[in-house]
Every structure is written in C-alpha cells, then in structure tokens.
C-alpha positions, 0 to 999 in steps of 0.5 A: 468466459469470465464467470459472473457474480451478478449483483455482488457488492464488495466494500473495502475501508481504506483509513489513508492517514499517511501516504498513499500505500493503503488506497493503491493496495485497495485499488489493485485488489478492487480492479483484479476482482472486477476483471475476474468476475462480471456483475461484480462491484467494489466501493473503496472508502478512502481517507486520502485527499487525492483519491480522485486523482486516480483512474478506477475501472468500471464497477470500482468506485470510492467514497471520500471520507474527511482526510485525517493526517498522521504527524511524524511523532505519531499523533493524528490531526485533522486535514481541516484546520477549522474542525476538531479531530473529534468532529472529524472522526465523528463525521467519518464514522457516520459516512462509514456506517451510512455507506455500509447501510446503503451499499449493502455488501456481501464482503467487507474488507479492511485495509491494515487497521482492524478497527479502523482509525480511532475504532471508527469502524467497530460500529460498522463491523458490529452492524455488518456482522448481524446482517451476515456480511463476511468481514475480511482483514487484509494485512501487509506481510510486515506491520511493524517490530513486535516490540512496538506492534504488541504494546499497540495491539494490546492497548487496543484489545486488537487480537480479541476484536479480530477474532470476534469480528473477522471471518478471514485474514489475508496477508499480502505476502508469500508464507515464510517471507514474514509473519506480520504478527510475529511475537504477539500471542496469536490465537489457534483460531486466528492463525486458522483464518490467515491465508497468505496470498503472495504479493500483489503483482503490478502491470503497465498501464500505458493509458492514454494522458500519461505524463512525461516519460523520460527517454533512454536509460534512467534511474527512478527515485520515489518516496511513495506519498512523499511526506517523509521523502524529503531526506532520501531526495536530498540525498540523491541530489548530493550525490549528483553534485558529487558525480555529475556523470550519474545515470539520468535520474527521474524523481518523483517527489510525491503529492505530500512533499512539503511546499517548502522542500517541493519548491526547493527541489525543483529549483535545485534540479534546474542546476543538475542536468541529469536530474528530472523532477515531476511532482506526481504521477498516478501510473507510476507502474509505467515509470518502474517498468521503464527505469533501469533501477529504483531508488525507494524507502521500501514501502509495500507498493513500491516493493511489489513494483521492484519484484513485478518489474524485476528491477534492481533496487536501492532501498533507503529505509525510514525507521519512524514511526514504524519499523516496517520499511527497515525490516522489509529492506533487511529481508529483501537484502539477505535474500538478494532482492534489493541492496539496502543503504541506512539513512545515516550512510545515505547522507554521505554523497560519495557513498550515495554516488557509488550506490547509484553508479552500481545500481543499473548493473545490479542483479535483478530480483528474479536472479535470487535463487534463494528467494526463487526456490523459497517461493518468496517471488510469489506475485499471485496475491490477486489470483488468490484473493479472487479465488477466495471471493468467488468461492465465498460468493458462490456459496449458498447465500447467508439467509441474514445477508439475503433477507437484507437485499430482499427487503431493499 
C-alpha cells in the first residue's frame, strides 16, 4: 500500500539560467515524491524557456517565470530583449511570492541557489518562515572550486542566511564522494542540518511519443542543454572525419545550442554517415540506456544517468564559468567510474578518435571496486528524500501552517 499524505503540498524553486540541469533534477524529485505518497502535490517554479517540453506526472505541475540567461562571462541578461534585467527580476520576485502565498506549501525546496537569482527568493523565504513552512536547500554534491565558491558565498553573505532560513540541507550525492561546501567556514549548525541523500537514480521512460531511436550499437553524445557544448560536438565530428570506421554515434545537440552552430552541425552530419543528429529529446534516459557508451561534459544529470544505466563514459568537462564538471570528472576518473579527456586534448582528432574507438569496451562504473566499497554507487537519493518528507509531514502539524490552511 502506498501511504497517503492528503492535501500535502511541496513548492520547488529552480532558477534555471543556464542549461536544463536544475529543472531536470527538480522534476526527478517531484516525480519520486508523488509516486511515494498519494495525495501529495508538487509545484515547480522554473525559469527555463522549455519547461513545457517535458512530461509531468499527475499532481506535478510548474509555474513559468520570465527567463534569464547566464552569459559566458558570468553576467545575466533577460531573454526578452525589450525588458531590462531589473524589470524581469522584479516580475520573477512577484510571481514567486504570489505563488507561495496562494499555494501555501508545507515544504519549500530550493535548488542550489540559497537566495535565488540575485536574491529573488529571500523575501519569499522570510514570508514562508513566518507561516511555519519547512524550508529545504538542495545542493549538488559538487558546487564549485573553493577558491571561487568561497568569495561568491561571502559576497552574498550566504552562510549566515542559510543558517537563518533553512531547516534542512540535502546534498544530492553519497557522503565522502565530495563536500559541496569544502573550504568554506561552515558552522556546526549548518553541518548538523546537512544530509547526504545519495545520487538521484534515473529510470527508462519508454512512453509513447518518443522521438527517433537509433538501431544497433551506438555512442551517445550529449552536452545537456547544449549552450556550451559546441566545442565537444565539433571535436567528435573531427574524430569521425579522422576515422570513418568509428562506432555509429548519436548526437543530441541540446535546445540551447546557438542557431548558427546547430545548422552547421546538421549540415556537416550529412557528410558523416556514422553520425546521426537530433536537436532535443525530452526522454534522454532512454537514449543513455540504449547506448554502448556516453560522451558528455560531466554535468550532474548526465553523471547520474551514466551511473544509473552503468554505461562506459568519456567526460570532457568545461572549466568555465564553474569548475564543477572538472572536479566531478577527476573524482570519477580516480574512482574508475569514467574516462576523462581535458578539453585542450580533445581538440586532437586522432586522440579523440582513439578514445571513441575504445569506449564501447571500457569498464562499466559497476566494476569499480573502490567506488562500490566506499558506497559511492549509492543511487538512493529519491528514497532518502521521500523518507525525510514523510517524516516531516507525518509529524504533528506546525500550528502556524495549520492556521494558514484552516483560514483559506
């Protein structure tokens, strides 16, 4: 019997300024929670332009806020060119606050950015705190190199604010794999609220309406949203020109790959018979599961998919604007979970071709004794999160929150 949590509500915030990682992580958690508890509903606040391109389970929905994009130099700009960044942020703040007031969540979960983009959720956090809502911060297992994360968090006064607002902190990875706040002066209070959940397991979807699926053995090349993936795709194309006998390769360009590069890759693929290209697939899990190897940049979601489907992987991480992917890639390499190629080496067609030739027969992650014995193949993130949510929502109701619900 699936337990019931009738009328329980969870609101999730995903700022989504670059790529699809934040929304996809929130969606995985939301789906796991409604599967675990009947009667519970989840609303996701998302800034991604293609939030509606994904399927959502019953009792999971999203609120779209105006989109903001993060540029390569770390600055932000509104996706609507006729609207200033300041006006866009003000609209976002208003929608977030109004959604929280109307939805009246029992739990509010923030993905990665403790105060949101440019502090846009701090007002909402303060409001929900007065209403008795449980506030939860979810962090990737790797945020950034300490020399970059430390000054950023100090400038924004985030350690103090995290301690003041958040009741719990989920780290979406196994303990010991990496400390997301390494190098920061983290208080014992914050440490006591941190829970390492394990990685978020991915499952095949195989629902109706899926896009084209390659036949036979193939390597999958994915760069997530694609906004910074052009160089890796170009290097894979160059390797295929170097060796036209490489394993058939299926390339997902990503929705945020610039239009010019997208058109160039589609045209170039016509001259490379062992490369097939599509622009986007909202069921990437099926493509990973069907592949004989994955070539990617080492983002969180791709890494979880590599582990979940136990696929040999070649990771070519980016190092700007964050070191997150490079840190994850090197950690995976030292544990025997993936092969890593620095981006400057990947530009050599001969060396890239050799890596692609060897990838289908490379060891799978499950063969890493070191990772297995250390518990780093823990993919129980959703179960850990569901346990916490059930424990919190079965506890005697917070009088403040109960009074708000009774008055509505």
